[in-house]
C-alpha positions as CSV (number, residue, x, y, z in Angstrom):
1,M,4.7,-27.5,-34.9
2,A,2.3,-26.0,-37.4
3,R,-0.5,-28.2,-35.9
4,R,0.3,-26.9,-32.4
5,G,0.4,-23.3,-33.6
6,S,-3.0,-23.7,-35.3
7,W,-4.5,-25.3,-32.2
8,I,-3.2,-22.4,-30.0
9,A,-4.6,-19.8,-32.5
10,L,-7.9,-21.6,-32.6
11,C,-8.1,-21.7,-28.7
12,F,-7.1,-18.0,-28.7
13,A,-9.8,-17.1,-31.2
14,G,-12.3,-19.1,-29.1
15,L,-11.2,-17.2,-26.0
16,V,-11.6,-13.8,-27.8
17,L,-15.0,-14.7,-29.2
18,S,-16.5,-16.3,-26.1
19,G,-15.5,-13.4,-23.9
20,P,-14.8,-13.7,-20.2
21,P,-16.0,-16.7,-18.2
22,A,-19.2,-16.4,-16.1
23,G,-18.6,-14.3,-13.1
24,A,-15.5,-12.6,-14.5
25,Q,-15.2,-8.8,-14.3
26,E,-16.1,-7.1,-17.5
27,E,-13.5,-4.3,-17.0
28,G,-10.5,-6.7,-17.1
29,P,-8.2,-6.7,-20.1
30,G,-8.9,-8.9,-23.1
31,P,-6.6,-11.9,-23.7
32,A,-3.0,-11.7,-24.9
33,L,-1.3,-14.0,-27.4
34,V,2.4,-14.4,-26.6
35,H,4.9,-15.5,-29.2
36,F,8.4,-17.0,-28.2
37,A,11.7,-17.2,-30.0
38,D,11.4,-21.0,-30.5
39,G,8.2,-20.5,-32.6
40,S,5.7,-21.5,-29.9
41,S,2.9,-19.3,-28.6
42,L,0.7,-19.1,-25.5
43,A,-2.6,-17.4,-24.8
44,L,-2.9,-15.6,-21.5
45,R,-5.9,-14.0,-19.8
46,A,-6.2,-11.8,-16.7
47,W,-2.8,-10.4,-17.6
48,T,-0.8,-7.6,-16.0
49,L,2.5,-6.0,-16.8
50,N,4.6,-6.3,-13.6
51,Y,7.4,-3.8,-12.9
52,E,9.8,-5.5,-10.5
53,Y,11.9,-3.2,-8.4
54,S,14.3,-3.2,-5.4
55,T,14.1,-0.6,-2.6
56,W,16.3,0.2,0.4
57,L,17.0,3.0,2.7
58,R,19.7,5.4,1.5
59,A,21.8,4.9,4.7
60,E,21.8,1.1,4.2
61,S,23.5,-1.3,1.8
62,V,21.6,-2.3,-1.4
63,A,22.0,-5.9,0.0
64,R,19.4,-5.1,2.7
65,G,16.9,-4.0,0.1
66,T,13.6,-5.7,-0.6
67,T,12.1,-6.7,-4.0
68,A,8.5,-6.0,-4.9
69,R,6.3,-5.7,-8.0
70,R,3.8,-3.1,-9.2
71,G,1.3,-4.2,-11.8
72,A,-0.6,-2.3,-14.5
73,N,-2.2,-2.8,-17.9
74,E,0.0,-0.1,-19.3
75,I,3.5,0.2,-20.6
76,W,5.5,2.6,-18.5
77,S,8.5,4.3,-20.0
78,G,9.9,7.2,-17.9
79,K,6.7,9.3,-17.1
80,R,4.8,8.0,-20.1
81,R,1.8,5.6,-19.5
82,L,0.7,3.8,-22.6
83,P,-2.4,1.5,-22.5
84,A,-1.4,-1.9,-23.8
85,G,-4.9,-3.1,-24.8
86,G,-5.2,-3.2,-28.6
87,L,-1.4,-3.0,-29.2
88,T,1.0,-5.5,-30.5
89,V,4.4,-5.3,-28.7
90,E,7.5,-6.7,-30.3
91,V,10.6,-7.3,-28.2
92,Q,13.8,-6.5,-30.0
93,Y,16.9,-8.5,-29.2
94,E,20.7,-8.1,-29.7
95,P,23.5,-10.5,-29.1
96,R,25.7,-9.9,-26.1
97,E,28.6,-11.8,-24.5
98,R,28.5,-12.9,-20.9
99,E,30.3,-15.4,-18.7
100,E,28.4,-18.7,-18.1
101,E,29.3,-22.0,-16.6
102,V,29.4,-24.7,-19.3
103,D,30.5,-28.2,-18.4
104,G,32.1,-27.1,-15.2
105,E,34.1,-24.3,-16.8
106,T,33.4,-20.5,-17.0
107,R,33.2,-19.5,-20.6
108,R,32.1,-16.5,-22.6
109,V,29.0,-17.2,-24.5
110,K,26.7,-15.1,-26.7
111,V,23.1,-14.6,-25.6
112,Q,20.2,-12.6,-26.9
113,V,19.3,-9.7,-24.7
114,A,16.2,-7.5,-25.1
115,R,17.3,-4.0,-26.1
116,G,13.9,-2.4,-26.7
117,L,10.3,-2.6,-27.7
118,V,8.3,-1.7,-30.8
119,L,4.7,-0.8,-30.3
120,V,2.4,-1.6,-33.2
121,A,-1.0,0.2,-33.2
122,K,-4.1,-1.3,-34.9
123,D,-3.5,1.0,-37.9
124,G,0.0,-0.6,-38.4
125,K,2.0,2.5,-37.1
126,R,5.2,1.3,-35.5
127,T,6.7,3.2,-32.5
128,P,10.2,2.2,-31.2
129,L,10.5,2.4,-27.4
130,K,13.8,2.1,-25.6
131,P,13.6,0.3,-22.2
132,E,13.6,3.4,-20.0
133,P,12.8,2.6,-16.3
134,P,9.4,3.8,-15.0
135,A,9.5,7.1,-13.2
136,L,9.7,6.9,-9.4
137,E,6.1,8.2,-9.0
138,L,4.8,5.3,-11.1
139,L,7.0,2.6,-9.6
140,Y,6.9,3.6,-5.9
141,P,4.4,6.4,-5.2
142,G,5.1,8.3,-2.0
143,A,8.8,7.5,-1.8
144,D,10.7,9.9,0.4
145,K,14.2,11.3,-0.1
146,D,15.7,8.7,2.3
147,R,14.5,5.8,0.1
148,M,16.4,4.4,-2.9
149,V,14.3,2.6,-5.6
150,Q,15.8,0.8,-8.6
151,A,13.7,-0.8,-11.4
152,L,14.8,-4.4,-12.2
153,T,12.5,-6.0,-14.8
154,L,9.4,-5.8,-16.9
155,E,7.4,-9.0,-16.8
156,L,4.1,-10.2,-18.2
157,H,1.9,-12.1,-15.7
158,G,-1.2,-13.9,-16.7
159,E,-3.3,-17.1,-16.5
160,T,-3.1,-19.8,-19.2
161,L,-6.2,-21.4,-20.7
162,T,-5.8,-24.3,-18.3
163,G,-5.7,-22.0,-15.3
164,S,-1.9,-22.0,-14.6
165,A,-0.2,-18.7,-13.6
166,R,2.7,-17.7,-15.8
167,D,5.4,-15.0,-15.3
168,L,7.4,-14.1,-18.4
169,C,10.4,-11.8,-18.3
170,L,10.3,-9.3,-21.2
171,L,13.3,-7.1,-20.4
172,T,15.6,-5.8,-17.7
173,Y,16.4,-2.3,-16.5
174,S,19.4,-3.3,-14.4
175,A,22.5,-5.5,-14.4
176,L,21.1,-6.9,-11.1
177,A,18.4,-8.8,-13.0
178,E,18.4,-11.2,-16.0
179,C,15.8,-12.7,-18.2
180,S,16.2,-16.4,-19.3
181,P,18.3,-16.8,-22.5
182,E,16.3,-19.9,-23.5
183,P,14.4,-19.4,-26.8
184,S,11.3,-21.2,-25.2
185,Q,11.2,-18.4,-22.6
186,Q,12.2,-15.4,-24.8
187,V,9.1,-13.4,-25.7
188,T,9.3,-12.0,-29.2
189,K,5.8,-10.5,-29.6
190,I,2.6,-10.0,-27.6
191,E,-0.7,-9.3,-29.2
192,F,-2.9,-7.6,-26.6
193,Q,-6.6,-7.7,-27.3
194,P,-8.6,-4.6,-26.4
């Protein structure tokens, strides 16, 4: 595992030092190095933080709603907009029980669920951040009083060094959504380059 981690770190360093590929927009965000609960890591470029939400008309059932995403290079918490470039974001977990089918039977199992974020600035200052859903004007600008909007998840979307698209669930805002409990999918830390 140490060899794989070293190789990923070397590739990430090469991506940072070499800059964007020819023809890429200079204004795009720098690469992000993502760390998982199983000890693995992954470098992503052209990343966005996607805020997934569901929307429906107030007079209709939530079941008739549609799901969409709104992307940004910022962390949204309530009305706050925090640029992610240059930050290290740690995802904090806590164990929770839930029902899950195991060997054909429904059992109560413990899973790790994201409970918040810690933002670490370049100077090492740590700022805890509870997972507060983004304000309506950020999530769905122009919504009228007849429309309901509910934040579901915060995801990191990006492109791997080999060109594959990846979507990684960081945390949920609603019981209607769930991130994978698998350690290979649980993001523990993201190092966003400026």
